[in-house]
Backbone bond lengths (Angstrom), bond angles and torsions (degrees), N, CA, C in turn:
res aa  C-N    CA-C-N  psi(-1)  N-CA   C-N-CA  omega(-1)  CA-C   N-CA-C  phi
1 M - - - 1.465 - - 1.528 109.51 -
2 V 1.331 117.44 136.21 1.447 121.81 -179.99 1.517 109.64 -81.28
3 T 1.325 116.29 129.11 1.459 120.90 178.92 1.512 109.64 -67.73
4 P 1.345 118.78 134.77 1.460 120.49 178.66 1.518 111.53 -56.72
5 S 1.317 116.29 145.56 1.450 120.31 -179.22 1.526 109.98 -68.80
6 V 1.333 115.50 150.43 1.454 121.92 -179.41 1.528 108.76 -85.07
7 P 1.332 119.00 131.57 1.458 120.54 179.52 1.527 111.45 -53.35
8 H 1.320 116.06 134.98 1.461 123.18 177.31 1.531 113.28 67.50
9 A 1.308 118.44 5.46 1.466 120.47 175.39 1.522 108.85 -75.06
10 P 1.335 118.27 156.43 1.461 119.74 177.44 1.523 111.17 -59.54
11 V 1.307 116.86 143.54 1.460 120.23 173.30 1.526 109.44 -70.76
12 L 1.333 116.12 -38.87 1.462 121.56 175.65 1.511 108.83 -126.23
13 R 1.332 115.04 131.33 1.461 119.96 177.41 1.520 108.82 -138.13
14 M 1.326 115.94 126.11 1.461 121.80 175.39 1.518 107.96 -117.60
15 V 1.312 116.06 128.92 1.462 121.47 -175.98 1.530 109.51 -123.81
16 A 1.324 116.04 115.60 1.480 122.29 175.53 1.521 112.14 49.10
17 V 1.322 116.44 43.99 1.460 120.73 -178.15 1.517 110.27 -71.54
18 R 1.324 116.15 128.07 1.460 122.59 177.33 1.527 109.57 -133.68
19 G 1.325 114.75 162.91 1.457 119.21 177.28 1.510 113.61 118.32
20 L 1.324 117.26 -13.54 1.458 121.90 174.52 1.526 107.17 -118.03
21 P 1.327 118.41 126.06 1.464 120.68 -171.12 1.518 114.49 -59.64
22 W 1.339 118.21 -27.44 1.461 120.97 -177.26 1.526 112.18 -94.91
23 F 1.342 117.14 4.22 1.456 120.00 -175.91 1.519 109.89 -141.75
24 G 1.323 115.75 44.29 1.454 119.43 -173.30 1.513 113.47 -79.80
25 G 1.324 116.03 125.44 1.456 121.60 173.12 1.509 115.26 68.42
26 A 1.331 117.41 18.42 1.460 119.62 -173.77 1.521 112.01 -77.25
27 E 1.321 115.68 149.43 1.450 122.64 170.91 1.517 107.76 -125.88
28 L 1.308 115.52 134.46 1.457 120.54 -171.62 1.522 109.48 -150.73
29 S 1.340 116.37 137.30 1.459 121.55 174.90 1.523 108.58 -134.12
30 V 1.325 115.87 132.27 1.461 121.08 177.23 1.522 107.50 -130.69
31 H 1.328 116.78 126.85 1.456 122.13 -178.98 1.525 110.89 -99.41
32 G 1.320 115.04 168.24 1.449 120.38 174.01 1.518 110.79 -58.50
33 N 1.330 117.08 147.28 1.468 124.44 -178.32 1.531 113.24 72.27
34 Q 1.333 117.63 3.54 1.460 120.31 178.00 1.523 110.25 -100.07
35 C 1.342 114.79 148.74 1.463 121.38 174.93 1.518 108.59 -122.90
36 L 1.317 115.89 124.42 1.455 122.34 176.66 1.523 107.80 -111.50
37 A 1.327 117.25 116.18 1.459 122.05 176.93 1.523 108.45 -93.92
38 I 1.319 116.87 129.48 1.462 122.07 -175.56 1.524 109.38 -126.75
39 A 1.328 116.17 124.20 1.459 120.68 174.47 1.524 107.70 -84.62
40 A 1.318 116.64 114.83 1.463 120.93 -175.57 1.515 109.63 -150.47
41 T 1.322 116.48 145.52 1.450 120.18 173.25 1.524 109.22 -69.17
42 A 1.337 116.05 165.59 1.463 119.92 -177.73 1.519 111.70 -58.25
43 G 1.346 117.14 -41.21 1.464 120.28 -179.78 1.516 112.20 -64.24
44 C 1.332 116.80 -43.70 1.465 120.87 177.84 1.523 110.77 -64.01
45 A 1.332 115.89 -39.89 1.465 119.77 -179.88 1.520 110.94 -62.71
46 E 1.328 116.84 -41.80 1.462 120.31 179.40 1.517 111.17 -63.78
47 H 1.328 117.30 -43.72 1.459 120.61 178.57 1.528 111.22 -62.73
48 F 1.321 114.97 -41.56 1.459 119.25 179.95 1.530 110.68 -64.57
49 G 1.326 116.69 -42.75 1.456 120.32 177.61 1.513 112.28 -60.96
50 D 1.331 117.03 -41.29 1.459 121.10 177.48 1.530 110.73 -61.28
51 L 1.327 115.56 -40.45 1.458 120.86 -179.17 1.530 110.46 -64.53
52 V 1.314 116.08 -45.19 1.461 121.22 -177.99 1.528 111.04 -65.74
53 Q 1.336 117.03 -36.39 1.463 120.87 -178.76 1.523 113.52 -84.42
54 G 1.309 117.40 2.02 1.458 119.68 -179.73 1.516 113.49 74.32
55 L 1.328 117.09 17.94 1.462 120.96 178.87 1.517 111.94 -89.99
56 R 1.312 116.31 -14.67 1.464 122.59 178.73 1.519 107.26 -133.37
57 A 1.310 116.89 125.34 1.461 120.44 -178.93 1.525 109.78 -92.81
58 P 1.325 118.28 133.90 1.464 120.00 175.40 1.521 110.24 -70.21
59 A 1.318 116.19 154.27 1.469 120.10 178.04 1.523 110.69 -64.46
60 A 1.311 116.60 -30.66 1.465 121.96 177.18 1.513 107.71 -153.18
61 G 1.319 115.21 160.62 1.451 119.49 -179.92 1.517 111.68 92.77
62 A 1.310 115.20 -177.74 1.464 120.89 -174.90 1.517 110.90 -134.43
63 V 1.319 114.70 145.92 1.460 122.68 172.21 1.526 106.75 -121.07
64 E 1.325 116.58 121.40 1.460 121.79 -178.17 1.523 110.05 -118.98
65 V 1.313 115.86 138.26 1.463 122.47 174.53 1.523 107.39 -123.21
66 C 1.319 115.75 125.97 1.474 121.33 -177.81 1.523 111.44 54.18
67 G 1.332 116.02 37.58 1.454 121.47 177.64 1.505 115.19 79.34
68 V 1.334 118.22 6.02 1.466 122.25 -177.36 1.527 109.80 -113.52
69 D 1.310 116.10 127.32 1.464 122.75 177.77 1.533 108.90 -79.71
70 W 1.345 116.31 132.83 1.460 119.44 179.59 1.524 112.44 -63.27
71 R 1.334 116.36 -27.82 1.462 119.73 -174.91 1.530 110.94 -64.50
72 G 1.299 115.53 132.21 1.459 120.85 174.31 1.508 115.41 82.30
73 L 1.331 118.76 0.08 1.459 119.59 178.40 1.527 110.79 -72.45
74 S 1.315 116.17 142.50 1.454 120.11 172.98 1.522 109.03 -67.76
75 A 1.320 116.42 164.99 1.463 120.52 179.15 1.522 110.67 -59.72
76 H 1.329 116.38 -39.95 1.462 120.28 -179.44 1.528 111.31 -66.50
77 A 1.326 116.80 -44.18 1.465 120.86 -179.83 1.524 110.75 -66.70
78 A 1.333 116.61 -38.98 1.462 120.15 178.71 1.522 110.79 -64.62
79 Y 1.324 117.60 -39.02 1.460 121.61 178.90 1.529 110.26 -63.87
80 A 1.335 116.35 -42.54 1.456 120.10 179.69 1.529 111.26 -65.04
81 L 1.325 117.06 -42.88 1.463 120.97 179.26 1.526 110.67 -67.02
82 R 1.323 115.85 -38.45 1.467 120.25 -179.77 1.529 110.68 -63.30
83 G 1.317 117.00 -24.76 1.452 120.38 177.48 1.520 112.87 -66.25
84 K 1.342 117.49 -18.67 1.461 120.82 177.37 1.520 112.16 -85.76
85 V 1.335 115.98 -10.80 1.468 121.50 -177.77 1.517 108.70 -109.29
86 R 1.304 117.48 118.37 1.458 121.20 178.33 1.524 108.90 -107.24
87 R 1.316 114.34 149.59 1.467 119.24 -173.56 1.519 109.43 -142.39
88 L 1.315 115.86 123.43 1.456 121.96 175.35 1.516 106.82 -104.26
89 A 1.324 116.35 107.22 1.456 121.26 -169.95 1.522 110.74 -139.50
90 P 1.339 117.35 155.80 1.463 120.40 179.72 1.522 114.12 -56.37
91 S 1.334 117.46 -33.75 1.474 120.13 -177.76 1.533 111.34 -65.15
92 M 1.316 117.73 -37.71 1.471 126.68 175.79 1.531 114.02 61.76
93 D 1.317 119.43 -27.24 1.470 122.61 175.02 1.520 112.78 54.59
94 W 1.322 117.45 50.85 1.462 120.63 176.61 1.522 111.04 -74.18
95 I 1.313 116.85 141.23 1.467 121.70 170.83 1.524 106.46 -84.30
96 Q 1.317 116.25 114.22 1.455 120.31 -167.30 1.526 114.12 -71.36
97 N 1.322 118.58 -21.36 1.470 119.61 179.86 1.526 112.63 -95.07
98 L 1.341 116.69 13.65 1.461 122.94 171.58 1.524 108.49 -119.18
99 N 1.323 116.96 150.32 1.453 120.32 174.73 1.528 109.96 -69.63
100 V 1.322 116.11 162.86 1.462 120.23 -177.65 1.526 111.35 -61.23
101 D 1.336 118.16 -42.47 1.462 119.76 -179.92 1.531 111.37 -62.84
102 E 1.324 116.73 -35.30 1.466 120.19 177.32 1.529 110.23 -68.29
103 N 1.325 116.81 -39.57 1.466 121.22 176.05 1.526 111.39 -60.47
104 V 1.323 116.11 -40.67 1.458 120.57 -177.39 1.529 110.96 -63.79
105 L 1.330 117.17 -41.24 1.460 121.08 -174.92 1.530 113.40 -83.74
106 L 1.315 117.20 -24.32 1.467 120.81 -170.35 1.522 114.47 -54.96
107 P 1.359 120.80 -48.06 1.470 118.73 -178.59 1.524 113.11 -58.48
108 M 1.337 116.96 -40.60 1.464 119.80 -179.33 1.522 111.60 -72.31
109 L 1.326 117.53 -32.82 1.461 120.00 177.35 1.521 110.69 -66.19
110 D 1.326 116.62 -32.08 1.460 121.33 179.21 1.526 112.03 -73.11
111 L 1.333 116.60 -36.57 1.459 120.54 -167.63 1.526 114.44 -113.46
112 S 1.330 117.42 -2.73 1.459 120.16 -175.44 1.526 110.35 -125.46
113 S 1.309 115.52 154.33 1.460 120.87 175.98 1.526 111.83 -95.66
114 V 1.322 116.97 3.29 1.465 121.07 179.34 1.529 108.77 -67.83
115 P 1.322 118.93 131.95 1.470 121.58 -179.25 1.530 111.75 -59.37
116 E 1.324 115.90 147.78 1.459 120.58 -177.91 1.523 111.75 -58.10
117 R 1.316 117.91 -39.56 1.466 120.23 -178.12 1.525 110.72 -60.61
118 E 1.337 116.39 -41.17 1.458 120.11 179.86 1.525 110.86 -68.94
119 L 1.338 116.80 -42.18 1.463 120.09 177.49 1.523 111.24 -60.43
120 R 1.321 116.17 -43.02 1.468 119.93 -179.44 1.531 110.53 -63.94
121 A 1.324 116.80 -40.05 1.463 119.77 178.93 1.530 110.68 -62.80
122 R 1.337 116.47 -42.90 1.465 119.92 178.03 1.525 110.33 -62.70
123 A 1.327 116.21 -43.79 1.461 120.74 -178.06 1.528 111.48 -64.06
124 E 1.322 116.96 -40.38 1.459 119.70 179.92 1.528 111.13 -67.64
125 T 1.324 117.17 -34.09 1.467 119.92 175.02 1.525 110.28 -64.27
126 M 1.330 116.84 -41.48 1.458 120.83 178.19 1.525 111.25 -65.76
127 A 1.321 116.96 -31.88 1.465 120.86 -179.35 1.519 111.14 -57.60
128 Q 1.317 116.43 -40.43 1.467 120.40 179.36 1.519 111.53 -60.81
129 R 1.313 116.30 -28.63 1.466 120.57 -174.98 1.517 113.32 -82.85
130 V 1.328 116.52 -15.11 1.468 119.92 178.41 1.528 111.07 -113.27
131 G 1.319 115.91 25.54 1.456 120.20 171.72 1.502 116.57 84.86
132 L 1.330 118.42 14.68 1.464 121.38 179.32 1.521 110.47 -107.40
133 D 1.320 116.28 144.12 1.470 119.85 171.01 1.526 109.88 -73.25
134 A 1.326 115.25 -34.85 1.467 122.22 177.81 1.522 107.47 -162.18
135 I 1.337 116.13 161.58 1.455 119.36 176.76 1.534 108.46 -68.11
136 P 1.320 118.90 131.13 1.466 120.41 -178.44 1.529 112.27 -58.51
137 C 1.326 115.88 140.06 1.462 121.98 176.37 1.520 111.00 -103.12
138 S 1.313 116.88 13.81 1.463 122.56 179.33 1.526 110.10 -90.60
139 R 1.342 115.77 166.45 1.457 120.48 173.64 1.535 108.88 -68.22
140 P 1.324 117.46 151.62 1.467 119.67 -179.17 1.534 113.77 -54.21
141 H 1.349 117.00 -40.82 1.469 118.75 -177.06 1.518 112.47 -72.17
142 D 1.328 118.14 -11.44 1.464 122.09 177.24 1.526 112.20 -104.28
143 T 1.321 116.78 11.08 1.462 121.66 -174.80 1.528 110.12 -112.37
144 A 1.324 116.67 139.14 1.461 121.88 -178.68 1.526 110.77 -61.41
145 R 1.343 115.55 148.47 1.464 120.88 -176.79 1.520 112.39 -56.30
146 D 1.325 116.98 -47.08 1.464 119.59 -176.96 1.524 111.44 -64.23
147 D 1.335 116.64 -35.69 1.465 120.20 177.30 1.526 110.93 -68.31
148 L 1.326 116.50 -32.70 1.468 119.86 176.34 1.531 110.97 -67.51
149 W 1.329 117.07 -40.65 1.465 119.69 177.48 1.532 110.38 -63.20
150 A 1.331 116.12 -43.57 1.458 119.47 178.91 1.528 111.02 -62.48
151 S 1.324 116.07 -42.68 1.470 120.61 -179.89 1.529 110.87 -67.06
152 A 1.325 116.15 -38.82 1.467 119.76 177.66 1.521 110.89 -63.54
153 A 1.332 117.16 -34.95 1.460 120.34 177.11 1.526 110.89 -64.84
154 I 1.325 116.48 -40.24 1.471 119.75 177.40 1.527 109.63 -60.95
155 R 1.323 116.54 -47.06 1.465 120.49 179.40 1.529 111.07 -60.50
156 T 1.327 116.99 -38.43 1.456 121.45 -178.13 1.519 112.21 -65.16
157 F 1.326 117.09 -43.41 1.470 120.86 -171.74 1.522 114.15 -99.94
158 L 1.322 118.10 -2.20 1.455 121.00 178.00 1.529 109.82 -67.83
159 G 1.312 116.93 131.04 1.462 119.96 -178.07 1.515 111.22 92.39
160 E 1.320 116.46 -150.43 1.464 121.82 -176.77 1.521 110.15 -130.49
161 P 1.320 117.83 76.10 1.471 119.94 179.52 1.520 111.37 -66.62
162 A 1.329 115.47 148.60 1.469 119.97 175.70 1.513 111.27 -85.82
163 L 1.332 116.15 -30.93 1.459 121.86 -176.35 1.523 108.34 -142.43
164 V 1.331 116.69 132.61 1.460 121.62 179.15 1.522 108.98 -125.52
165 V 1.332 115.48 129.73 1.457 121.97 176.30 1.525 107.68 -113.61
166 V 1.334 116.85 118.39 1.461 121.50 177.04 1.522 107.89 -108.79
167 E 1.332 115.93 113.41 1.458 121.04 179.23 1.526 109.62 -85.30
168 P 1.340 118.12 167.02 1.471 120.58 -173.59 1.525 113.08 -50.61
169 L 1.330 115.43 127.44 1.456 121.90 177.65 1.532 109.55 -84.04
170 P 1.332 118.24 152.47 1.464 120.12 176.96 1.522 111.02 -58.58
171 R 1.313 116.43 139.90 1.456 120.86 -178.91 1.534 111.62 -61.58
172 D 1.346 116.43 -32.90 1.457 120.26 -175.46 1.527 112.88 -96.99
173 L 1.316 116.90 17.88 1.459 119.70 177.80 1.530 108.44 -63.47
174 P 1.334 119.01 132.47 1.470 120.52 -178.26 1.528 111.92 -55.58
175 A 1.317 115.33 145.49 1.467 120.95 -177.09 1.525 113.58 -55.09
176 P 1.361 119.82 -42.00 1.469 118.30 179.75 1.523 113.36 -61.81
177 V 1.341 116.38 -34.74 1.461 119.57 179.02 1.526 109.88 -71.06
178 R 1.331 116.06 -47.53 1.464 120.03 -178.79 1.527 111.48 -62.39
179 S 1.325 116.60 -47.82 1.469 119.03 -178.42 1.527 111.10 -65.55
180 G 1.337 116.65 -34.11 1.459 119.79 176.48 1.520 111.91 -64.90
181 I 1.330 116.47 -40.47 1.466 120.40 178.11 1.518 110.45 -63.43
182 V 1.340 116.49 -44.48 1.462 120.21 178.88 1.529 110.63 -60.51
183 A 1.338 116.70 -42.83 1.468 120.32 -179.63 1.528 111.26 -64.59
184 L 1.329 117.37 -43.70 1.461 120.53 179.49 1.527 110.82 -65.80
185 A 1.329 116.39 -37.01 1.465 119.88 177.56 1.521 110.67 -64.48
186 G 1.321 116.42 -42.19 1.461 119.93 178.81 1.520 112.03 -63.66
187 E 1.313 117.20 -37.26 1.462 120.73 179.07 1.524 111.06 -69.29
188 A 1.331 116.47 -40.68 1.463 119.46 177.36 1.518 110.46 -60.39
189 R 1.317 115.83 -41.66 1.460 120.32 177.81 1.522 110.71 -63.39
190 A 1.323 117.30 -44.89 1.455 121.14 179.92 1.530 111.78 -62.34
191 N 1.330 115.87 -28.02 1.467 120.95 -179.92 1.522 112.93 -87.70
192 G 1.345 116.52 6.19 1.460 119.49 173.18 1.502 116.48 113.90
193 A 1.325 118.50 -4.86 1.466 120.10 -179.20 1.526 110.86 -76.23
194 A 1.307 116.17 150.23 1.464 122.30 167.62 1.527 106.61 -88.14
195 L 1.324 116.74 136.75 1.464 121.51 -174.14 1.515 110.43 -122.41
196 L 1.330 115.64 126.93 1.463 122.34 173.42 1.519 107.41 -112.64
197 W 1.324 116.48 113.39 1.467 121.59 -178.34 1.524 107.58 -107.31
198 L 1.332 116.89 108.56 1.456 122.28 -177.65 1.522 109.73 -100.36
199 D 1.338 115.23 133.77 1.452 119.89 -176.04 1.519 108.80 -145.19
200 G 1.329 116.68 150.45 1.462 120.78 -177.45 1.501 114.61 -82.06
201 R 1.331 117.66 -2.57 1.460 120.21 -177.28 1.518 112.05 -86.51
202 E 1.320 115.46 175.03 1.459 119.90 175.56 1.526 109.01 -67.02
203 P 1.338 117.82 156.04 1.464 120.05 -174.22 1.521 114.65 -55.55
204 D 1.357 117.69 -41.83 1.459 118.45 -177.44 1.523 110.73 -67.13
205 L 1.353 116.89 -35.85 1.455 119.96 177.37 1.520 110.82 -71.49
206 A 1.340 116.78 -36.36 1.467 119.93 177.82 1.524 109.30 -60.82
207 C 1.327 116.10 -37.43 1.468 120.23 179.59 1.524 110.70 -71.90
208 D 1.341 117.13 -47.93 1.460 120.68 -177.04 1.525 111.62 -66.40
209 G 1.326 116.50 -36.94 1.456 119.98 -176.41 1.512 113.23 -68.59
210 H 1.317 116.68 -20.05 1.465 120.29 -179.03 1.525 108.79 -129.44
211 G 1.315 114.94 48.32 1.453 120.30 -175.55 1.510 113.75 -58.40
212 E 1.344 116.62 -26.69 1.460 119.28 179.84 1.524 111.52 -61.20
213 L 1.330 116.12 -25.78 1.459 120.01 -177.34 1.525 111.62 -85.03
214 R 1.329 117.80 -20.11 1.458 122.64 -179.77 1.528 111.25 42.37
215 P 1.339 116.81 69.98 1.474 119.06 -177.72 1.519 112.04 -59.67
216 D 1.337 114.97 143.82 1.462 120.41 176.92 1.529 111.06 -73.96
217 T 1.341 115.37 -34.25 1.463 121.45 -176.07 1.512 108.92 -143.03
218 V 1.325 116.35 147.43 1.459 121.99 175.37 1.523 108.00 -125.04
219 L 1.318 117.29 127.97 1.460 123.35 178.42 1.520 109.64 -121.45
220 E 1.316 115.64 160.15 1.456 120.53 174.94 1.516 109.18 -131.55
221 F 1.329 116.90 126.84 1.456 120.99 174.24 1.520 108.74 -82.88
222 P 1.333 118.36 144.04 1.461 120.02 175.56 1.522 111.87 -58.70
223 R 1.331 115.68 144.79 1.462 120.68 177.55 1.517 109.96 -75.96
């Protein structure tokens, strides 16, 4: 069973994390409503996302989400905690034998008591905001890349995530998709989520390029 989060505790806390060459001995705390912009290469961003989601264990130190340390959690407890962490990443992890719309709804159907009809209505409303007429009903391998990114954004921000990790977006992503993602990220933050925005640019450019998010802090991982 996952221990309830402590009021006003950091949503994400890293203490003396070691084991990754670009993140040695770091300590980091991010609270709800905060945005941390991080300049990182795609490889560093993926490793960081794995660490935050409890998919990669540090050689030493602790990673806590909502006051809960990933270490020692049962598979069931880890799955429940992972449901509070959303991640928009190039890998996207689509289930290939389900349609894209089914992929989008599946995490919330597993972890939420909200009826499917209501979830679908919310998701379709979000689709309009990321440049889609509707969520694709095709298989992932038959769906255009930009539509997959837009659909992945809907899946990421659907519901009320506690922590959102956005990994570097494609440089050529259409403006409506990119601006929609930024807007949804800003709303999630305003609703209490902690937001980690990872980008391959220098910190000042990462901040300027996403000014709508007004990051509280900007960090740079070593190249």
